[in-house]
DOMARVEX-838410 format. One record per residue (C-alpha): x, y, z; residue in three letters. Coordinates in steps of 0.25 Angstrom, whole numbers, plus 2048, in hexadecimal, padded with zeros to 3 digits. Example, Ala and Ser with C-alpha at 12.3 -4.5 7.8 and 13.67 -1.06 7.14 Angstrom:
DOMARVEX-838410
 east north  up residu
  831   7EE 81F    ALA
  837   7FC 81D    SER
//
This chain:
DOMARVEX-838410
 east north  up residu
  9CF   CB1 DC2    UNK
  9D9   CB5 DB7    UNK
  9D4   CB8 DA9    UNK
  9D9   CAE DA0    UNK
  9D2   CB3 D93    UNK
  9DD   CB6 D87    UNK
  9E1   CC3 D85    UNK
  9DB   CCB D7A    UNK
  9E5   CCE D6E    UNK
  9E5   CD4 D61    UNK
  9E9   CCB D55    UNK
  9F7   CD0 D55    UNK
  9F8   CCA D64    UNK
  9F8   CD7 D6C    UNK
  9F0   CD6 D79    UNK
  9E4   CDF D78    UNK
  9E4   CE7 D85    UNK
  9D8   CF0 D83    UNK
  9CC   CEB D7A    UNK
  9C3   CF5 D7F    UNK
  9C7   D03 D79    UNK
  9CE   D09 D6E    UNK
  9DA   D11 D71    UNK
  9D7   D20 D70    UNK
  9DD   D2E D73    UNK
  9D6   D30 D80    UNK
  9C9   D2A D84    UNK
  9C2   D32 D7A    UNK
  9CC   D34 D6F    UNK
  9CD   D2D D62    UNK
  9D1   D1F D60    UNK
  9DF   D1E D5A    UNK
  9E4   D16 D4D    UNK
  9EE   D0C D55    UNK
  9E2   D06 D5C    UNK
  9E8   CF9 D55    UNK
  9E0   CF0 D5E    UNK
  9D3   CF6 D59    UNK
  9D7   CF7 D4C    UNK
  9DB   CE8 D4A    UNK
  9CE   CE4 D52    UNK
  9C4   CEC D4B    UNK
  9CA   CE9 D3D    UNK
  9C9   CDB D3F    UNK
  9BC   CDC D44    UNK
  9B7   CE3 D38    UNK
  9BD   CD7 D30    UNK
  9B5   CCC D38    UNK
  9AA   CCA D2D    UNK
  9AB   CC6 D1E    UNK
  9A3   CCB D16    UNK
  998   CD3 D1E    UNK
  99A   CDF D28    UNK
  99F   CDA D36    UNK
  994   CE3 D3B    UNK
  988   CE9 D35    UNK
  987   CDE D2B    UNK
  979   CDE D29    UNK
  974   CEB D22    UNK
  96B   CF2 D19    UNK
  96D   D00 D13    UNK
  967   D0B D0A    UNK
  96B   D18 D03    UNK
  965   D26 D05    UNK
  96A   D33 D08    UNK
  96D   D3D D13    UNK
  968   D4B D15    UNK
  96E   D56 D1E    UNK
  966   D60 D24    UNK
  972   D6A D25    UNK
  970   D6C D34    UNK
  973   D64 D40    UNK
  968   D65 D4B    UNK
  963   D72 D45    UNK
  971   D79 D44    UNK
  97A   D79 D36    UNK
  981   D6C D36    UNK
  98E   D74 D33    UNK
  98E   D78 D41    UNK
  993   D69 D45    UNK
  998   D64 D37    UNK
  99E   D67 D2A    UNK
  999   D5A D24    UNK
  992   D5D D16    UNK
  989   D52 D18    UNK
  982   D58 D24    UNK
  982   D66 D20    UNK
  97D   D66 D12    UNK
  96E   D66 D11    UNK
  966   D62 D04    UNK
  971   D56 D00    UNK
  96D   D48 D00    UNK
  97A   D41 D05    UNK
  978   D32 D00    UNK
  97A   D27 D0A    UNK
  97A   D19 D0D    UNK
  975   D12 D1A    UNK
  978   D04 D1E    UNK
  970   CFE D2A    UNK
  974   CF2 D30    UNK
  975   CE9 D3D    UNK
  981   CE7 D44    UNK
  984   CD9 D49    UNK
  97D   CD0 D3F    UNK
  981   CCA D32    UNK
  97D   CCE D24    UNK
  970   CC7 D25    UNK
  96D   CC8 D33    UNK
  95F   CCD D36    UNK
  95B   CDC D36    UNK
  953   CDA D44    UNK
  95F   CD7 D4B    UNK
  962   CDE D59    UNK
  96F   CE6 D54    UNK
  973   CF5 D53    UNK
  970   CF9 D44    UNK
  97B   CFF D3C    UNK
  977   D0D D36    UNK
  983   D10 D2C    UNK
  981   D1C D23    UNK
  98A   D21 D17    UNK
  988   D30 D13    UNK
  98D   D31 D05    UNK
  990   D41 D07    UNK
  997   D4B CFD    UNK
  9A3   D4A D06    UNK
  9A4   D3B D06    UNK
  99E   D30 D0F    UNK
  99A   D31 D1D    UNK
  997   D24 D24    UNK
  98E   D24 D30    UNK
  98E   D16 D35    UNK
  985   D14 D43    UNK
  97A   D0C D48    UNK
  96C   D0E D4B    UNK
  96F   D0E D5A    UNK
  976   D1A D5F    UNK
  980   D13 D68    UNK
  989   D07 D68    UNK
  98E   CFC D71    UNK
  99D   D01 D72    UNK
  9A4   D0D D72    UNK
  9B2   D08 D6E    UNK
  9B4   D02 D60    UNK
  9BF   CF9 D64    UNK
  9B4   CF0 D6B    UNK
  9AA   CEF D5E    UNK
  9B0   CE2 D59    UNK
  9AD   CDC D67    UNK
  9A0   CE1 D68    UNK
  99D   CDC D5A    UNK
  9A3   CCF D5E    UNK
  99A   CCD D69    UNK
  98D   CD1 D61    UNK
  990   CC8 D56    UNK
  98D   CBA D56    UNK
  996   CB0 D60    UNK
  9A3   CAB D58    UNK
  9A0   C9D D5D    UNK
  991   C9C D5C    UNK
  98F   CA7 D51    UNK
  983   CAC D59    UNK
  980   CB9 D5F    UNK
  980   CB8 D6D    UNK
  97B   CC2 D78    UNK
  985   CBE D82    UNK
  990   CC3 D78    UNK
  989   CD0 D75    UNK
  988   CD2 D84    UNK
  995   CCE D89    UNK
  99A   CD9 D81    UNK
  98F   CE3 D85    UNK
  992   CE0 D94    UNK
  9A0   CE4 D94    UNK
  99C   CF2 D8D    UNK
  993   CFA D95    UNK
  992   D04 D8A    UNK
  98B   CFB D82    UNK
  97F   CFA D8B    UNK
  979   D05 D83    UNK
  97A   CFF D76    UNK
  974   CF3 D7B    UNK
  968   CF9 D81    UNK
  965   D00 D74    UNK
  968   CF2 D6C    UNK
  95F   CE8 D75    UNK
  954   CF2 D74    UNK
  94B   CF2 D68    UNK
  954   CFD D63    UNK
  95E   CF1 D60    UNK
  955   CEC D55    UNK
  950   CF9 D4B    UNK
  943   CF6 D44    UNK
  94A   CF8 D36    UNK
  955   D02 D31    UNK
  94C   D0D D2E    UNK
  947   D0E D3B    UNK
  954   D0F D44    UNK
  95D   D1B D47    UNK
  96C   D1C D44    UNK
  976   D22 D4B    UNK
  986   D24 D48    UNK
  988   D1F D56    UNK
  997   D24 D56    UNK
  99A   D32 D59    UNK
  99F   D3B D4F    UNK
  9A4   D49 D4D    UNK
  99D   D55 D44    UNK
  9A8   D5E D40    UNK
  9A4   D6C D3A    UNK
  9AC   D76 D31    UNK
  9B2   D7D D3D    UNK
  9B9   D6E D42    UNK
  9AF   D6E D4E    UNK
  9AA   D61 D51    UNK
  99F   D5B D59    UNK
  99C   D4C D5D    UNK
  990   D47 D56    UNK
  987   D3A D54    UNK
  97F   D37 D48    UNK
  971   D31 D48    UNK
  966   D2D D3E    UNK
  959   D2E D44    UNK
  94F   D26 D3A    UNK
  942   D2F D36    UNK
  939   D21 D36    UNK
  93B   D21 D44    UNK
  942   D15 D4D    UNK
  93D   D07 D4E    UNK
  942   CFB D55    UNK
  93F   CED D57    UNK
  93D   CE4 D63    UNK
  945   CD6 D63    UNK
  937   CD0 D60    UNK
  933   CD8 D55    UNK
  940   CD7 D4F    UNK
  940   CC8 D51    UNK
  933   CC8 D49    UNK
  938   CD0 D3D    UNK
  945   CC7 D3D    UNK
  93C   CBB D3B    UNK
  937   CBF D2D    UNK
  943   CCA D2A    UNK
  952   CCB D2C    UNK
  952   CD7 D23    UNK
  947   CDF D28    UNK
  94E   CEC D29    UNK
  954   CEC D1B    UNK
  948   CE9 D15    UNK
  940   CF4 D1D    UNK
  94B   CFF D18    UNK
  94A   CFA D0A    UNK
  93C   CF9 D09    UNK
  93A   D07 D0F    UNK
  943   D0D D06    UNK
  93E   D07 CFA    UNK
  930   D0C CFE    UNK
  935   D1A CFF    UNK
  934   D1A D0E    UNK
  943   D20 D0F    UNK
  948   D1E D1D    UNK
  94F   D2B D23    UNK
  956   D2F D2F    UNK
  95A   D3C D34    UNK
  968   D3E D37    UNK
  96C   D44 D45    UNK
  979   D48 D4D    UNK
  97B   D4A D5B    UNK
  987   D54 D5D    UNK
  98F   D55 D6A    UNK
  99B   D5F D6B    UNK
  9A9   D58 D68    UNK
  9B1   D55 D75    UNK
  9B0   D4B D80    UNK
  9A3   D51 D85    UNK
  9A6   D4D D94    UNK
  99A   D52 D99    UNK
  992   D45 D93    UNK
  991   D39 D9B    UNK
  994   D30 D8E    UNK
  99F   D32 D84    UNK
  99A   D37 D77    UNK
  9A3   D2F D6F    UNK
  99E   D23 D75    UNK
  994   D1B D6C    UNK
  98D   D13 D77    UNK
  986   D21 D7B    UNK
  97B   D29 D75    UNK
  97C   D38 D75    UNK
  970   D3C D7C    UNK
  967   D44 D73    UNK
  962   D4D D7D    UNK
  971   D52 D7E    UNK
  974   D50 D6F    UNK
  968   D50 D66    UNK
  967   D4A D5A    UNK
  968   D55 D4F    UNK
  963   D53 D42    UNK
  96D   D55 D36    UNK
  967   D4E D29    UNK
  95E   D42 D26    UNK
  961   D34 D1F    UNK
  958   D2E D14    UNK
  959   D20 D0F    UNK
  953   D1F D00    UNK
  959   D13 CF8    UNK
  95D   D05 CFB    UNK
  96A   CFF CF6    UNK
  96A   CF9 CE8    UNK
  974   CEF CEC    UNK
  974   CEA CFB    UNK
  983   CE6 CFB    UNK
  988   CF0 CF4    UNK
  981   CFB CFD    UNK
  97F   CF4 D09    UNK
  989   CEA D0C    UNK
  995   CF2 D06    UNK
  991   CFF D0C    UNK
  99D   D03 D15    UNK
  99B   D0C D20    UNK
  9A6   D13 D29    UNK
  9A6   D1C D35    UNK
  9B4   D22 D30    UNK
  9AC   D28 D24    UNK
  9A9   D37 D27    UNK
  9A7   D44 D20    UNK
  9AD   D51 D23    UNK
  9A6   D57 D2F    UNK
  9A3   D49 D36    UNK
  9AF   D44 D3E    UNK
  9B3   D39 D48    UNK
  9B1   D3A D56    UNK
  9BA   D31 D60    UNK
  9AE   D27 D63    UNK
  9B6   D1A D64    UNK
  9AC   D13 D5C    UNK
  9AD   D1C D51    UNK
  9BB   D1B D50    UNK
  9BC   D0D D50    UNK
  9B0   D0C D46    UNK
  9B7   D14 D3D    UNK
  9C3   D0B D3A    UNK
  9BA   D00 D3B    UNK
  9AF   D02 D31    UNK
  9B8   D06 D25    UNK
  9C2   CFA D28    UNK
  9B6   CF1 D28    UNK
  9B1   CF7 D1B    UNK
  9BE   CF5 D13    UNK
  9BF   CE7 D19    UNK
  9B0   CE3 D15    UNK
  9AE   CEA D09    UNK
  9BB   CED D04    UNK
  9C6   CF8 D05    UNK
  9BF   D00 CF9    UNK
  9B1   CFF D00    UNK
  9B0   D0E CFE    UNK
  9B0   D0B CEF    UNK
  9A3   D05 CEF    UNK
  997   D0E CEC    UNK
  990   D0C CF8    UNK
  99C   D11 D01    UNK
  9A1   D1B CF6    UNK
  99F   D29 CF9    UNK
  993   D31 CF1    UNK
  995   D32 CE3    UNK
  99C   D40 CE0    UNK
  9A4   D3F CEC    UNK
  9B3   D3E CE8    UNK
  9BC   D34 CEE    UNK
  9CB   D34 CEB    UNK
  9D5   D2C CF4    UNK
  9E3   D25 CF3    UNK
  9DD   D19 CF7    UNK
  9DF   D0D CED    UNK
  9DC   CFF CE9    UNK
  9D8   CF4 CF3    UNK
  9CE   CE8 CF1    UNK
  9C2   CEC CE7    UNK
  9C6   CFA CE4    UNK
  9BF   CFE CD7    UNK
  9C3   D0C CD5    UNK
  9CE   D16 CD9    UNK
  9C9   D21 CE1    UNK
  9CA   D30 CDC    UNK
  9D9   D33 CDA    UNK
  9E0   D40 CD9    UNK
  9E6   D46 CCC    UNK
  9F2   D3C CCB    UNK
  9ED   D2E CCD    UNK
  9FB   D28 CCF    UNK
  9FA   D31 CDD    UNK
  9F2   D29 CE7    UNK
  9F8   D2F CF3    UNK
  9F8   D3C CFA    UNK
  9FF   D46 CFA    UNK
  A06   D48 CEE    UNK
  A0F   D52 CEA    UNK
  A0A   D52 CDC    UNK
  9FC   D57 CE1    UNK
  9F6   D4D CD8    UNK
  9F0   D43 CE1    UNK
  9E4   D45 CEB    UNK
  9E5   D50 CF8    UNK
  9E0   D52 D05    UNK
  9D2   D58 D06    UNK
  9D2   D67 D0C    UNK
  9D1   D67 D1A    UNK
  9C5   D6D D22    UNK
  9C7   D7C D26    UNK
  9C6   D77 D35    UNK
  9CA   D69 D38    UNK
  9C4   D62 D45    UNK
  9CF   D5E D4F    UNK
  9CC   D56 D5B    UNK
  9D5   D57 D66    UNK
  9D9   D4A D6C    UNK
  9E1   D46 D78    UNK
  9E3   D3B D81    UNK
  9EB   D2F D84    UNK
  9EA   D23 D79    UNK
  9E3   D17 D80    UNK
  9D7   D0E D82    UNK
  9CC   D16 D89    UNK
  9BF   D12 D8E    UNK
  9B3   D1D D8C    UNK
  9B3   D24 D9A    UNK
  9A5   D29 D9A    UNK
  99D   D1D D9D    UNK
  992   D21 DA5    UNK
  987   D21 D9A    UNK
  98B   D12 D96    UNK
  97E   D0E D9E    UNK
  977   D1B D9F    UNK
  974   D1B D91    UNK
  96F   D0D D90    UNK
  967   D10 D9B    UNK
  961   D1D D94    UNK
  95E   D14 D87    UNK
  957   D09 D90    UNK
  94D   D13 D97    UNK
  94A   D1A D8A    UNK
  944   D0D D83    UNK
  936   D0B D83    UNK
  931   D00 D8B    UNK
  930   CF6 D7F    UNK
  93E   CF9 D7C    UNK
  943   CF7 D89    UNK
  93C   CE9 D8A    UNK
  942   CE5 D7D    UNK
  950   CE9 D81    UNK
  94E   CE1 D8F    UNK
  949   CD5 D88    UNK
  954   CD5 D7D    UNK
  95E   CD7 D89    UNK
  958   CCC D92    UNK
  958   CC2 D86    UNK
  967   CC5 D84    UNK
  96C   CC5 D92    UNK
  965   CB7 D94    UNK
  96F   CB2 D8A    UNK
  97B   CB8 D90    UNK
  984   CB2 D9C    UNK
  983   CB8 DAB    UNK
  98F   CC0 DAA    UNK
  989   CC8 D9E    UNK
  97B   CC9 DA3    UNK
  97F   CCF DB0    UNK
  989   CD9 DAA    UNK
  97D   CDD D9F    UNK
  972   CDF DAA    UNK
  97D   CE8 DB2    UNK
  97E   CF1 DA5    UNK
  96F   CF2 DA3    UNK
  96C   CF5 DB2    UNK
  977   D00 DB1    UNK
  970   D05 DA6    UNK
  962   D04 DAC    UNK
  95F   CFC DB8    UNK
  951   CF9 DB2    UNK
  959   CF5 DA5    UNK
  962   CEB DAE    UNK
  958   CE5 DB6    UNK
  94E   CE2 DAA    UNK
  95A   CDB DA2    UNK
  95D   CD3 DB0    UNK
  950   CCF DB2    UNK
  94C   CCA DA4    UNK
  958   CC2 DA3    UNK
  959   CBD DB2    UNK
  966   CC3 DB5    UNK
  969   CC7 DC4    UNK
  969   CD7 DC4    UNK
  970   CD8 DD1    UNK
  97A   CCF DCD    UNK
  97D   CD8 DC0    UNK
  97B   CE5 DC8    UNK
  987   CE0 DD1    UNK
  991   CE0 DC5    UNK
  99C   CEA DC6    UNK
  99F   CF2 DBB    UNK
  9A6   CED DAF    UNK
  9B6   CED DB1    UNK
  9BD   CF9 DAB    UNK
  9AF   D00 DA9    UNK
  9A8   D0C DB0    UNK
  99D   D08 DB9    UNK
  98F   D0C DB3    UNK
  98C   D1A DB4    UNK
  99B   D1F DB6    UNK
  9A6   D22 DAD    UNK
  9B4   D1E DAC    UNK
  9BF   D29 DAE    UNK
  9C3   D30 DA2    UNK
  9CE   D2A D9A    UNK
  9CD   D1C D9F    UNK
  9D3   D12 D98    UNK
  9CD   D04 D95    UNK
  9D6   CFE DA0    UNK
  9D0   D07 DAA    UNK
  9DB   D10 DAC    UNK
  9DB   D1F DA9    UNK
  9E4   D27 DA0    UNK
  9E7   D32 DAA    UNK
  9ED   D27 DB4    UNK
  9F4   D1F DAA    UNK
  9FB   D2D DA8    UNK
  9FD   D30 DB5    UNK
  A03   D23 DB8    UNK
//
């Protein structure tokens, strides 16, 4: 049958020929600024809700401090990074942390089965460093162009205004890389007992750069010294029946009692480069870096010891961005990180205003001088630091009376980049199911039972086509996993197993050829033709 569905277009009326991937320089290279289709899509998405956040609307926060050990895994931190915040011991760097749920509205219950946001603002002597992550260490997607689609599927139906299981799984069924995160989310790990007893992770891949200009790939993690505790669906329902804000109460009550929550800050490190020997791409946010190969190296501790005096001023107006880095911490070509770096700061300028960085909660620490040539805009209430001549709000000036560029490091980090501009799939896909299966088998029996019960309930609300494809995914992750979901939901397992691989996707356990465009062609073949 011919497909009679309307063609997807931009709001300029341009047909969208590829809605799956950002344009990048080579498969693993950086995204380019002329990703107009993505920019139009993500900036409109950032403005879909007024006035609360589009995502992470329900939140709580607390102030505290960070103390560096001065070492990373027992070695001097300077071996890996020139960032002062990770090198200087005995310094208490002030910080603010905002915990949140993702999909729910501002007054939604904190018992929701949902990833928890874990956004940290370090107010260092070199300016702010924002680390914006989640409690779970992986994500649903690995390309930022899919984020609006993902959230649309997870948010309430635009007709019924209800979150529908079939919408969630309709999206997930088309993205095998999502099965890993789904396995986390639908288990008890999808409902942390509270904010104090949950992990935090930067999720994205960053780089540490030392004073020699040498870079290492890295991932950041927060490990709660209170331990980790999660809830089953039944336990969460019991709490929700009497308190929709239990996690905020737990955080505030413990800080008020002097029981200050503490996390160890750790980093995983990998040599910079493609790391082709790995079965997964280290820039892929849907994958874990196995700790037996890349151990968690302690480098500091975070303590929360003060609740906000004004919830709105601190928690609601706090604004984070993945592009807010200090010298010695740099971007990788992680496609989610590249897209988030535009989206986060853009949505803050829309939601809070163009001068959101003048608010005390977002401004750098007292004593850190700021001097810019940025002016005016809605709700500006002071002029940033200026040069000797107030008339000169531009740079450079031949009069040498305005602002000047900062001195350059002795050795800059220069990443080599080469490749054909295009929209690529991630080719290292053999672990799309492997890591989900490993996670399933790592659960205790009660965690597996809760996972299966949650998925069975969801599958019963889905059409057969979605049921069969999801069982197909689960079975390829682990045969017991798929069998139990099928049996519980009354789904024909053999019919599910007979499905072909998804069109244009690698078969389970296999990888695509390198440099594969999202239309299935290879870059070298196109060049030869």
